[in-house]
N, CA, C and O atoms as a Tinker XYZ file with bonds, in Angstrom:
   256  protein
     1  N     98.627000   76.689000   86.607000    73     2
     2  CA    98.947000   76.185000   88.223000    64     1     3
     3  C    100.001000   76.549000   88.701000    63     2     4     5
     4  O    101.193000   76.377000   88.447000    81     3
     5  N     99.310000   77.177000   89.569000    73     3     6
     6  CA   100.210000   77.857000   91.143000    64     5     7
     7  C    101.309000   76.971000   91.214000    63     6     8     9
     8  O    100.933000   75.805000   91.086000    81     7
     9  N    102.878000   77.126000   91.415000    73     7    10
    10  CA   103.247000   76.787000   92.430000    64     9    11
    11  C    103.315000   76.495000   93.886000    63    10    12    13
    12  O    103.182000   77.463000   94.634000    81    11
    13  N    103.510000   75.270000   94.434000    73    11    14
    14  CA   103.349000   74.896000   95.448000    64    13    15
    15  C    104.612000   75.523000   95.775000    63    14    16    17
    16  O    105.604000   75.519000   95.046000    81    15
    17  N    104.471000   76.303000   97.427000    73    15    18
    18  CA   105.657000   76.508000   98.169000    64    17    19
    19  C    105.935000   75.455000   98.540000    63    18    20    21
    20  O    105.368000   74.364000   98.486000    81    19
    21  N    107.054000   75.873000   99.023000    73    19    22
    22  CA   108.405000   74.715000   99.317000    64    21    23
    23  C    109.474000   75.133000  100.527000    63    22    24    25
    24  O    110.163000   76.121000  100.275000    81    23
    25  N    109.620000   74.680000  101.421000    73    23    26
    26  CA   110.351000   75.037000  102.451000    64    25    27
    27  C    111.187000   74.541000  103.133000    63    26    28    29
    28  O    111.166000   73.310000  103.118000    81    27
    29  N    112.311000   75.229000  104.047000    73    27    30
    30  CA   113.763000   74.814000  103.621000    64    29    31
    31  C    113.772000   73.431000  104.877000    63    30    32    33
    32  O    112.790000   73.061000  105.521000    81    31
    33  N    114.783000   73.022000  104.933000    73    31    34
    34  CA   114.860000   71.917000  106.391000    64    33    35
    35  C    114.945000   72.911000  107.425000    63    34    36    37
    36  O    113.929000   72.542000  108.016000    81    35
    37  N    115.313000   73.783000  108.041000    73    35    38
    38  CA   115.825000   74.461000  108.807000    64    37    39
    39  C    114.550000   75.383000  108.867000    63    38    40    41
    40  O    114.252000   75.667000  110.027000    81    39
    41  N    113.747000   75.908000  107.934000    73    39    42
    42  CA   112.890000   76.311000  108.446000    64    41    43
    43  C    111.564000   75.301000  108.871000    63    42    44    45
    44  O    110.801000   75.806000  109.695000    81    43
    45  N    111.296000   74.230000  108.495000    73    43    46
    46  CA   110.416000   72.992000  109.027000    64    45    47
    47  C    110.930000   72.617000  110.675000    63    46    48    49
    48  O    110.163000   72.300000  111.584000    81    47
    49  N    112.491000   72.752000  110.782000    73    47    50
    50  CA   113.098000   72.345000  111.624000    64    49    51
    51  C    112.928000   72.916000  113.048000    63    50    52    53
    52  O    113.043000   72.296000  114.105000    81    51
    53  N    112.540000   74.613000  112.812000    73    51    54
    54  CA   112.107000   75.540000  113.609000    64    53    55
    55  C    111.278000   75.328000  113.982000    63    54    56    57
    56  O    111.352000   75.254000  115.209000    81    55
    57  N    110.053000   75.090000  113.485000    73    55    58
    58  CA   108.773000   75.346000  113.099000    64    57    59
    59  C    108.562000   74.000000  114.331000    63    58    60    61
    60  O    108.087000   74.388000  115.398000    81    59
    61  N    108.785000   72.946000  114.261000    73    59    62
    62  CA   108.831000   71.428000  114.869000    64    61    63
    63  C    109.579000   71.801000  116.374000    63    62    64    65
    64  O    108.952000   71.588000  117.412000    81    63
    65  N    111.269000   72.500000  116.416000    73    63    66
    66  CA   111.430000   73.024000  118.074000    64    65    67
    67  C    110.489000   73.653000  118.826000    63    66    68    69
    68  O    110.106000   73.267000  119.930000    81    67
    69  N    109.911000   75.130000  117.931000    73    67    70
    70  CA   109.243000   76.054000  118.239000    64    69    71
    71  C    107.857000   75.199000  119.055000    63    70    72    73
    72  O    107.707000   75.212000  120.277000    81    71
    73  N    106.971000   74.517000  118.130000    73    71    74
    74  CA   105.956000   73.596000  118.488000    64    73    75
    75  C    106.126000   72.829000  120.123000    63    74    76    77
    76  O    105.377000   72.833000  121.100000    81    75
    77  N    107.254000   72.303000  119.911000    73    75    78
    78  CA   108.063000   71.025000  121.143000    64    77    79
    79  C    108.226000   71.583000  122.455000    63    78    80    81
    80  O    108.144000   71.098000  123.584000    81    79
    81  N    108.617000   73.354000  121.770000    73    79    82
    82  CA   108.695000   73.815000  123.196000    64    81    83
    83  C    107.518000   74.619000  124.304000    63    82    84    85
    84  O    107.524000   75.089000  125.442000    81    83
    85  N    106.644000   74.448000  123.276000    73    83    86
    86  CA   105.707000   74.918000  123.850000    64    85    87
    87  C    105.281000   76.728000  123.976000    63    86    88    89
    88  O    104.300000   77.314000  124.436000    81    87
    89  N    106.578000   77.201000  123.310000    73    87    90
    90  CA   106.634000   78.881000  123.573000    64    89    91
    91  C    105.291000   79.605000  123.078000    63    90    92    93
    92  O    104.630000   80.447000  123.687000    81    91
    93  N    105.014000   78.924000  121.522000    73    91    94
    94  CA   103.321000   79.843000  121.392000    64    93    95
    95  C    102.522000   79.213000  121.450000    63    94    96    97
    96  O    101.594000   79.496000  120.692000    81    95
    97  N    102.338000   77.916000  122.404000    73    95    98
    98  CA   101.430000   77.016000  122.338000    64    97    99
    99  C    101.066000   76.168000  121.427000    63    98   100   101
   100  O    101.932000   75.500000  120.863000    81    99
   101  N     99.612000   76.014000  121.077000    73    99   102
   102  CA    99.442000   74.896000  119.838000    64   101   103
   103  C    100.064000   75.034000  118.655000    63   102   104   105
   104  O    100.919000   75.903000  118.484000    81   103
   105  N     99.615000   74.010000  117.523000    73   103   106
   106  CA   100.437000   73.617000  116.620000    64   105   107
   107  C     99.785000   74.712000  115.441000    63   106   108   109
   108  O    100.306000   74.516000  114.344000    81   107
   109  N     98.964000   75.595000  115.439000    73   107   110
   110  CA    98.035000   76.481000  114.733000    64   109   111
   111  C     99.190000   77.247000  114.563000    63   110   112   113
   112  O    100.014000   77.261000  113.648000    81   111
   113  N     99.104000   77.901000  115.632000    73   111   114
   114  CA    99.984000   79.179000  115.929000    64   113   115
   115  C    101.437000   79.036000  115.676000    63   114   116   117
   116  O    102.060000   80.020000  115.277000    81   115
   117  N    101.952000   78.064000  115.841000    73   115   118
   118  CA   103.070000   77.967000  115.357000    64   117   119
   119  C    102.929000   77.869000  113.436000    63   118   120   121
   120  O    103.914000   78.312000  112.844000    81   119
   121  N    101.989000   77.423000  112.721000    73   119   122
   122  CA   101.660000   76.964000  111.624000    64   121   123
   123  C    101.468000   78.622000  110.996000    63   122   124   125
   124  O    101.794000   79.069000  109.897000    81   123
   125  N    100.848000   79.260000  112.096000    73   123   126
   126  CA   100.692000   80.979000  111.419000    64   125   127
   127  C    101.460000   81.308000  111.203000    63   126   128   129
   128  O    101.411000   81.909000  110.130000    81   127
   129  N    103.322000   81.287000  112.108000    73   127   130
   130  CA   103.793000   81.917000  112.097000    64   129   131
   131  C    104.713000   81.759000  110.931000    63   130   132   133
   132  O    105.165000   82.643000  110.204000    81   131
   133  N    104.934000   80.294000  110.883000    73   131   134
   134  CA   105.697000   80.113000  109.870000    64   133   135
   135  C    105.231000   80.011000  108.225000    63   134   136   137
   136  O    105.961000   79.873000  107.244000    81   135
   137  N    103.913000   80.117000  108.283000    73   135   138
   138  CA   103.277000   79.590000  107.357000    64   137   139
   139  C    103.416000   78.292000  106.591000    63   138   140   141
   140  O    103.357000   78.216000  105.364000    81   139
   141  N    103.584000   77.389000  107.327000    73   139   142
   142  CA   103.758000   75.996000  106.727000    64   141   143
   143  C    102.502000   75.013000  107.825000    63   142   144   145
   144  O    102.181000   75.327000  108.971000    81   143
   145  N    102.084000   74.020000  107.173000    73   143   146
   146  CA   100.998000   73.095000  107.558000    64   145   147
   147  C    101.516000   72.591000  108.554000    63   146   148   149
   148  O    102.171000   71.582000  108.295000    81   147
   149  N    101.483000   72.943000  109.790000    73   147   150
   150  CA   102.166000   72.581000  111.027000    64   149   151
   151  C    101.802000   70.896000  111.231000    63   150   152   153
   152  O    102.713000   70.136000  111.562000    81   151
   153  N    100.900000   70.561000  111.088000    73   151   154
   154  CA   100.105000   68.873000  111.019000    64   153   155
   155  C    101.037000   67.805000  110.370000    63   154   156   157
   156  O    101.724000   66.856000  110.747000    81   155
   157  N    100.731000   68.410000  109.254000    73   155   158
   158  CA   102.047000   67.578000  108.290000    64   157   159
   159  C    103.137000   67.494000  108.668000    63   158   160   161
   160  O    103.646000   66.392000  108.462000    81   159
   161  N    103.870000   68.364000  109.256000    73   159   162
   162  CA   105.412000   68.887000  109.266000    64   161   163
   163  C    105.677000   67.817000  110.745000    63   162   164   165
   164  O    106.544000   66.948000  110.647000    81   163
   165  N    104.888000   67.952000  112.066000    73   163   166
   166  CA   105.098000   67.320000  112.839000    64   165   167
   167  C    104.683000   66.339000  112.791000    63   166   168   169
   168  O    104.889000   65.868000  113.910000    81   167
   169  N    103.907000   65.228000  111.878000    73   167   170
   170  CA   103.182000   63.867000  111.597000    64   169   171
   171  C    104.755000   63.458000  110.550000    63   170   172   173
   172  O    105.149000   62.313000  110.330000    81   171
   173  N    105.221000   64.363000  110.197000    73   171   174
   174  CA   106.482000   63.156000  109.877000    64   173   175
   175  C    107.583000   63.798000  110.350000    63   174   176   177
   176  O    108.541000   63.305000  109.754000    81   175
   177  N    107.915000   64.544000  111.023000    73   175   178
   178  CA   108.513000   64.550000  112.324000    64   177   179
   179  C    108.814000   63.465000  113.435000    63   178   180   181
   180  O    109.807000   62.921000  113.919000    81   179
   181  N    107.426000   63.432000  113.588000    73   179   182
   182  CA   106.975000   61.709000  114.549000    64   181   183
   183  C    107.306000   60.668000  114.265000    63   182   184   185
   184  O    107.932000   60.014000  115.099000    81   183
   185  N    106.978000   60.051000  112.825000    73   183   186
   186  CA   107.299000   59.061000  112.489000    64   185   187
   187  C    108.570000   59.027000  111.767000    63   186   188   189
   188  O    108.839000   57.858000  111.490000    81   187
   189  N    109.435000   59.826000  111.363000    73   187   190
   190  CA   110.394000   59.631000  110.639000    64   189   191
   191  C    112.042000   59.964000  111.146000    63   190   192   193
   192  O    113.167000   59.592000  110.809000    81   191
   193  N    111.440000   60.893000  112.161000    73   191   194
   194  CA   112.130000   62.530000  112.526000    64   193   195
   195  C    112.962000   63.519000  111.864000    63   194   196   197
   196  O    112.468000   64.072000  110.882000    81   195
   197  N    114.360000   63.902000  112.292000    73   195   198
   198  CA   114.744000   65.029000  111.405000    64   197   199
   199  C    114.845000   64.276000  109.424000    63   198   200   201
   200  O    114.833000   64.840000  108.330000    81   199
   201  N    114.909000   63.269000  109.716000    73   199   202
   202  CA   115.406000   62.695000  108.257000    64   201   203
   203  C    113.965000   63.079000  107.089000    63   202   204   205
   204  O    113.955000   63.009000  105.860000    81   203
   205  N    112.777000   63.513000  108.110000    73   203   206
   206  CA   111.396000   63.608000  106.999000    64   205   207
   207  C    111.323000   64.879000  106.385000    63   206   208   209
   208  O    110.859000   65.249000  105.307000    81   207
   209  N    112.167000   65.753000  107.781000    73   207   210
   210  CA   112.120000   66.999000  107.182000    64   209   211
   211  C    113.403000   67.437000  105.936000    63   210   212   213
   212  O    113.800000   68.585000  105.733000    81   211
   213  N    113.779000   66.453000  105.371000    73   211   214
   214  CA   114.837000   66.551000  104.079000    64   213   215
   215  C    114.248000   66.217000  103.101000    63   214   216   217
   216  O    114.693000   66.663000  102.044000    81   215
   217  N    113.139000   65.395000  103.046000    73   215   218
   218  CA   113.224000   64.841000  101.885000    64   217   219
   219  C    111.945000   66.176000  101.216000    63   218   220   221
   220  O    111.091000   66.900000  101.728000    81   219
   221  N    112.475000   65.916000   99.817000    73   219   222
   222  CA   111.854000   66.653000   98.478000    64   221   223
   223  C    110.705000   65.417000   98.108000    63   222   224   225
   224  O    110.664000   64.195000   98.252000    81   223
   225  N    109.927000   66.332000   97.625000    73   223   226
   226  CA   108.920000   65.467000   96.971000    64   225   227
   227  C    109.570000   65.799000   95.290000    63   226   228   229
   228  O    110.284000   66.579000   94.659000    81   227
   229  N    108.562000   64.343000   95.130000    73   227   230
   230  CA   108.461000   64.226000   93.103000    64   229   231
   231  C    107.681000   64.093000   92.615000    63   230   232   233
   232  O    106.774000   63.337000   92.961000    81   231
   233  N    107.705000   64.908000   91.396000    73   231   234
   234  CA   107.146000   65.468000   90.957000    64   233   235
   235  C    106.373000   64.458000   89.742000    63   234   236   237
   236  O    107.228000   64.072000   88.944000    81   235
   237  N    105.664000   64.193000   89.572000    73   235   238
   238  CA   105.077000   62.628000   88.334000    64   237   239
   239  C    104.511000   63.312000   87.403000    63   238   240   241
   240  O    103.946000   62.625000   86.552000    81   239
   241  N    104.456000   64.720000   87.236000    73   239   242
   242  CA   103.450000   65.525000   86.486000    64   241   243
   243  C    104.280000   65.356000   85.100000    63   242   244   245
   244  O    105.483000   65.472000   84.868000    81   243
   245  N    103.057000   65.003000   84.183000    73   243   246
   246  CA   103.500000   64.138000   82.591000    64   245   247
   247  C    104.335000   63.422000   82.668000    63   246   248   249
   248  O    105.367000   63.827000   82.133000    81   247
   249  N    104.396000   62.266000   83.212000    73   247   250
   250  CA   104.911000   61.168000   83.119000    64   249   251
   251  C    103.747000   60.184000   82.858000    63   250   252   253
   252  O    103.053000   59.883000   83.830000    81   251
   253  N    103.483000   59.698000   81.754000    73   251   254
   254  CA   102.718000   58.752000   81.428000    64   253   255
   255  C    102.856000   57.234000   81.887000    63   254   256
   256  O    102.042000   56.395000   81.501000    81   255
């Protein structure tokens, strides 16, 4: 199984700031530039602010 790509808080914040500035246009162009899933990043940012971008996913693989 391939390892899931992770992104630093800084990269996610840059993507959000670029999207909000409107400099590139829509979220898809931002997603392409940063190679992130922009809708998930934006949704998390809108719901919880910068703290959402700092959260790390917990892997439960192998736990019974």
